C-alpha positions in Angstrom: 98.5 -33.8 34.1 95.4 -33.3 32.3 95.0 -33.7 28.8 91.3 -34.2 28.6 89.3 -31.6 26.7 85.6 -31.4 25.8 84.0 -30.2 22.7 80.5 -29.1 23.2 79.5 -32.3 25.1 82.2 -34.6 23.4 84.6 -35.7 25.8 88.1 -36.5 24.7 90.7 -38.0 26.6 93.3 -35.9 24.9 93.2 -33.3 22.2 94.4 -35.2 19.5 92.1 -36.8 16.7 92.5 -38.5 13.5 91.0 -36.3 10.8 88.3 -37.3 8.2 89.5 -38.6 5.0 93.1 -39.7 5.9 92.6 -42.3 8.3 89.9 -44.4 6.3 87.1 -45.7 9.0 90.0 -46.4 11.6 89.6 -50.1 11.5 92.2 -50.2 8.7 94.8 -49.3 11.3 93.9 -51.9 14.0 97.4 -53.8 14.5 99.3 -51.1 13.2 98.4 -48.4 15.9 96.8 -48.5 19.4 93.7 -46.6 18.6 92.8 -46.3 22.2 95.8 -43.7 22.4 94.0 -41.4 20.0 91.6 -39.0 21.6 89.3 -39.4 18.8 88.8 -40.8 15.2 86.9 -39.0 12.6 85.5 -41.2 10.1 85.8 -40.8 6.1 82.8 -38.8 4.7 79.4 -41.0 4.8 76.4 -40.5 2.6 73.0 -42.3 2.8 74.2 -44.7 0.1 77.4 -45.7 -1.0 79.4 -43.6 -3.5 81.9 -44.2 -6.1 83.8 -40.7 -5.8 85.9 -38.9 -8.3 87.8 -40.3 -11.4 91.3 -41.1 -11.2 93.8 -39.8 -10.9 92.8 -38.5 -7.6 96.3 -37.5 -5.8 98.9 -35.3 -6.7 101.9 -34.2 -4.4 102.6 -30.4 -4.4 105.4 -28.2 -2.6 104.9 -28.9 1.3 101.5 -30.5 0.5 99.0 -32.9 -1.4 96.2 -32.0 -3.8 93.6 -34.5 -3.7 89.9 -35.1 -5.1 88.6 -38.5 -3.8 85.1 -37.3 -4.4 84.0 -38.7 -0.9 84.0 -42.1 -2.1 82.2 -44.2 0.8 80.4 -47.4 1.9 77.3 -45.6 3.0 76.3 -44.9 6.7 74.1 -48.0 6.9 77.1 -50.3 6.0 79.3 -48.2 8.2 76.6 -48.6 11.0 76.5 -52.7 10.5 80.0 -53.7 9.6 82.5 -51.0 10.7 81.0 -49.6 14.0 81.1 -52.7 16.1 84.9 -52.8 15.3 85.5 -49.2 16.7 83.4 -49.8 19.6 86.0 -52.5 20.8 88.8 -49.4 20.8 88.6 -46.8 23.9 88.6 -43.8 21.5 85.7 -41.2 21.0 84.4 -42.0 17.6 83.2 -38.9 15.1 81.3 -39.7 12.0 81.9 -37.4 9.1 78.2 -36.4 7.6 77.7 -35.6 4.1 74.8 -34.9 1.9 73.8 -33.5 -1.6 70.6 -32.0 0.0 69.7 -30.7 3.5 67.1 -33.6 4.1 70.1 -35.9 3.2 72.4 -34.7 6.1 69.4 -34.7 8.6 68.5 -38.3 7.5 72.1 -39.4 7.9 72.4 -37.8 11.2 69.2 -39.8 12.3 70.7 -43.0 11.3 73.9 -42.2 13.2 71.8 -40.9 16.2 70.2 -44.3 16.6 73.8 -46.2 16.3 75.5 -47.3 19.3 78.9 -46.2 19.7 79.0 -42.5 17.9 80.0 -39.8 20.1 79.5 -37.0 17.5 78.7 -35.8 14.1 81.2 -33.8 11.8 79.4 -31.9 9.2 81.0 -31.9 5.9 79.7 -28.4 4.3 83.0 -27.6 2.9 84.3 -30.3 0.5 85.5 -28.8 -2.7 85.8 -32.2 -4.6 82.3 -33.0 -5.3 79.7 -31.7 -7.8 76.8 -31.2 -5.6 76.4 -30.3 -2.1 80.1 -29.7 -0.5 81.0 -26.1 -1.0 77.4 -25.0 -2.0 76.4 -25.6 1.4 79.7 -24.3 3.0 79.9 -20.9 0.9 76.8 -19.4 1.8 75.9 -18.6 5.3 72.0 -19.0 4.7 72.5 -22.6 3.6 75.2 -23.4 6.3 72.7 -22.3 9.0 69.8 -24.2 7.3 71.7 -27.7 7.2 73.1 -27.1 10.7 69.6 -26.4 12.1 68.5 -29.5 10.3 70.8 -31.9 11.9 70.6 -30.4 15.1 66.8 -31.2 15.0 67.8 -35.0 13.4 70.1 -35.8 16.4 70.8 -35.6 20.2 74.9 -36.0 19.4 77.2 -32.9 19.4 77.1 -31.2 16.2 80.3 -30.2 14.5 80.4 -28.4 11.0 83.3 -28.6 9.4 84.0 -25.1 7.8 85.6 -24.2 4.6 88.9 -21.8 4.0 87.2 -21.1 0.5 85.2 -18.1 1.9 85.8 -14.4 2.1 85.3 -14.1 5.8 85.1 -17.3 8.0 83.8 -15.6 11.2 80.6 -15.2 9.3 80.1 -18.9 8.7 81.2 -19.7 12.4 78.6 -17.4 13.7 76.0 -19.0 11.3 76.6 -22.4 12.6 76.7 -21.2 16.2 73.4 -19.8 15.7 71.9 -22.8 13.9 72.9 -25.1 17.0 76.5 -26.2 16.4 78.1 -27.4 19.4 81.4 -27.0 18.2 83.6 -26.2 15.0 86.0 -28.0 12.8 88.5 -25.5 11.2 89.2 -25.9 8.5 88.8 -28.4 5.3 91.2 -28.0 2.5 92.0 -24.9 0.0 90.7 -25.2 -3.6 94.0 -25.6 -5.7 94.8 -26.6 -9.2 97.8 -28.4 -10.5 98.4 -28.7 -14.5 100.3 -31.0 -16.6 102.2 -28.3 -18.7 103.0 -31.1 -21.5 99.3 -32.3 -21.8 97.8 -28.6 -20.8 95.4 -30.6 -18.7 94.5 -30.9 -15.0 96.8 -33.6 -13.2 93.8 -34.6 -11.2 90.7 -36.5 -13.0 88.1 -34.2 -11.3 90.2 -30.9 -12.3 90.4 -28.8 -9.1 91.3 -30.4 -6.0 91.8 -29.9 -2.1 95.2 -28.9 -0.9 96.5 -30.0 2.5 99.8 -30.3 4.3 102.1 -28.0 5.7 101.7 -25.7 3.0 98.3 -24.3 4.3 99.2 -24.3 8.1 99.5 -20.7 8.3 96.3 -20.3 6.6 94.3 -22.8 8.8 96.0 -21.1 12.0 94.7 -17.6 11.0 91.1 -18.9 10.3 91.2 -21.2 13.3 91.9 -18.2 15.2 89.4 -16.0 13.7 86.5 -18.3 14.6 87.7 -19.0 18.0 87.6 -15.2 18.6 84.0 -15.0 16.8 82.2 -17.7 18.7 81.3 -19.0 22.2 81.6 -22.7 21.0 84.8 -24.7 20.9 86.9 -25.3 17.7 88.8 -27.8 16.6 91.9 -26.9 14.5 93.0 -28.7 11.2 95.2 -27.9 8.5 98.9 -29.0 8.0 99.9 -30.4 11.5 102.9 -33.0 11.3 104.4 -32.1 14.7 103.8 -31.0 18.2 104.9 -27.6 17.7 102.1 -27.5 14.7 99.3 -28.5 17.0 100.4 -26.2 19.8 99.9 -23.5 17.4 96.4 -24.2 16.9 95.8 -24.9 20.8 97.3 -21.2 21.6 95.2 -19.7 18.9 92.3 -20.5 20.6 91.4 -24.4 19.6 90.4 -26.7 22.2 91.5 -29.8 20.1 93.3 -30.7 16.6 93.2 -33.1 14.1 95.8 -34.6 11.9 95.5 -35.6 8.4 97.8 -35.4 5.3 101.0 -36.3 7.9 99.4 -39.6 8.8 100.3 -40.8 5.1 103.8 -40.1 6.0 103.9 -41.2 9.4 101.0 -43.5 10.9 102.6 -42.7 14.5 102.5 -39.3 13.9 99.3 -39.0 16.6 101.4 -40.5 19.5 104.2 -38.4 18.8 102.2 -34.9 18.9 100.5 -36.0 21.8 103.7 -36.5 23.6 105.3 -33.3 22.5 102.2 -31.4 23.9 102.8 -33.3 27.3 106.3 -32.2 27.3 105.6 -28.6 26.3 103.0 -28.6 29.5 105.7 -29.8 31.9 108.3 -27.3 30.5 106.1 -24.5 30.9 104.9 -25.6 34.3 101.3 -26.2 33.1 99.4 -29.3 34.2 96.3 -29.0 32.1 96.2 -28.7 28.7 93.1 -26.4 28.7 95.0 -23.6 30.4 97.0 -23.4 27.1 93.8 -22.8 25.0 93.7 -19.3 23.7 96.7 -17.7 25.3 98.1 -16.0 22.2 99.4 -12.4 22.8 99.9 -10.1 20.0 102.5 -7.3 20.8 101.4 -3.9 21.5 101.3 -1.9 18.1 103.7 0.8 17.7 102.7 4.3 17.7 102.1 5.9 14.5 105.3 8.0 13.5 104.5 11.9 14.3 105.3 14.7 11.7 
């Protein structure tokens, strides 16, 4: 059975990756998980310099979900390359680095540093984080800025470029096409949905930042719909993200047209969820007589619409 997939030059041994922001830099799970079982690891977001992130409280649970405003706290790209990347190279898994920036030039500079670093297989361009004051949603909420950022990163690196799109837009296909036209090799769909939880006694937001990004099972139907729309709109591969906690959830994204998936919030509940999802995908393929996971991608069939009633 073939579980290997390719995302615009990024070759993965299987279609299950650990999503950015919920898996640290990957090395935190050494000794807990066999990282080589993963198709890939997407690092926490990295700016050019270290970043403190948002004020606490940073996380609040919601029905079937999690609202967070971490604010992209991170060690900075040069510290990551010096201290973290050598440890990740010891594991047989693809390393995808989540790239952040407050300006177009910063996105390009971070990408250039990573382009010269041994052991990075691809860049995920974070133009959609809802929990920062500058950058983030500004670049992911305007298709012209999306095009500008992706174009700048494309010029700065030879690595596969995979923008992470925002669900907080009216029509995701506009942004998917803008990224493709700018030179993206694939798309990650989608980031968290913008939400607000209020402490009714204090009449204040429960998060220190105010609003936050909603993730977890509650957002999966929205994420599947948006990933399906993006996959239909472009010719480059799509990675599905949003509320995956079991094999069936991942299979929804694959059938909708995604070439691979990322698991995020579920990792907090069960760090071994990635292996379970992968085993479930393999079992599904065997039960349906498929010997290649790629044969499953984009096989969604809509029922024929009923004819309108006649008068």
